[in-house]
C-alpha positions in Angstrom: 0.0 0.0 0.0 1.5 3.3 -1.0 1.6 5.9 1.7 0.0 9.3 1.0 2.6 12.0 0.4 2.0 15.3 2.2 0.9 18.0 -0.2 3.8 20.3 -1.1 3.5 24.0 0.0 2.9 26.7 -2.6 6.0 28.4 -3.9 7.1 31.5 -2.0 6.8 34.8 -3.8 9.5 37.3 -3.5 9.6 41.0 -4.4 11.9 40.5 -7.4 12.5 44.2 -7.9 13.5 44.7 -4.2 15.9 41.7 -4.4 17.4 43.0 -7.6 17.8 46.5 -6.2 19.5 45.2 -3.1 22.0 43.1 -5.1 22.6 46.0 -7.6 23.3 48.4 -4.8 25.8 45.9 -3.3 27.6 45.9 -6.7 27.5 49.7 -6.7 29.0 49.9 -3.2 31.7 47.4 -4.1 32.5 49.4 -7.3 32.8 52.6 -5.4 35.1 51.0 -2.8 37.3 49.5 -5.4 37.5 52.8 -7.3 38.6 54.5 -4.1 41.3 52.0 -3.4 42.3 51.2 -7.0 45.8 52.6 -6.6 46.6 50.2 -3.8 45.2 47.2 -5.7 47.7 44.9 -7.2 47.7 45.3 -11.0 46.6 41.7 -11.6 43.5 42.3 -9.3 42.0 45.2 -11.1 39.7 42.9 -13.0 37.5 43.2 -9.8 36.6 46.7 -10.9 35.2 45.4 -14.2 33.4 42.6 -12.4 31.6 45.1 -10.2 30.8 47.3 -13.2 29.4 44.3 -15.0 27.3 43.3 -12.0 26.0 46.9 -11.7 25.1 47.0 -15.4 23.3 43.6 -15.3 21.5 44.7 -12.1 20.3 47.9 -13.8 19.1 45.9 -16.8 17.3 43.6 -14.4 15.5 46.6 -12.7 14.4 47.7 -16.2 13.4 44.2 -17.4 11.6 42.8 -14.4 8.4 45.0 -14.7 8.2 44.2 -18.4 8.5 40.5 -17.7 5.8 40.6 -15.1 3.5 42.6 -17.3 4.0 40.1 -20.1 3.3 37.2 -17.9 0.2 38.8 -16.5 -1.0 39.5 -20.0 -0.3 35.9 -21.1 -2.2 34.6 -18.1 -5.1 36.9 -18.8 -5.2 35.7 -22.4 -5.1 32.0 -21.3 -7.9 32.6 -18.8 -9.9 34.5 -21.4 -9.4 31.8 -24.0 -10.8 29.2 -21.6 -13.7 31.4 -20.6 -14.4 32.4 -24.2 -14.3 36.1 -23.4 -12.2 39.0 -24.8 -8.6 39.6 -23.5 -7.6 42.9 -21.9 -6.4 44.2 -25.2 -9.8 43.6 -26.8 -8.9 40.4 -28.8 -11.1 37.4 -28.7 -9.4 34.5 -26.7 -8.4 31.4 -28.7 -8.0 27.9 -27.5 -4.4 27.5 -28.4 -2.0 30.5 -27.8 1.1 28.7 -29.1 
């Protein structure tokens, strides 16, 4: 007889923009610190500055991209829901059975 598995909990939701902003600010702080002490850094360790710059750039891109991603997912979910209900989507289009 198989034992009943306990139902898994729902996934935790995080504030993606807040997480990205905190990490991006960490890269910004590290970049500022490294720029201040760059003259005392060994020459072969200056790549750390570019690593921080790249982290900051990717974080800023993430802060720009996350709201667009969430809007796109919400729109896709609304289209799917509308297609199953047979109603119009938020942009006025008639829902279809297969979005793919």
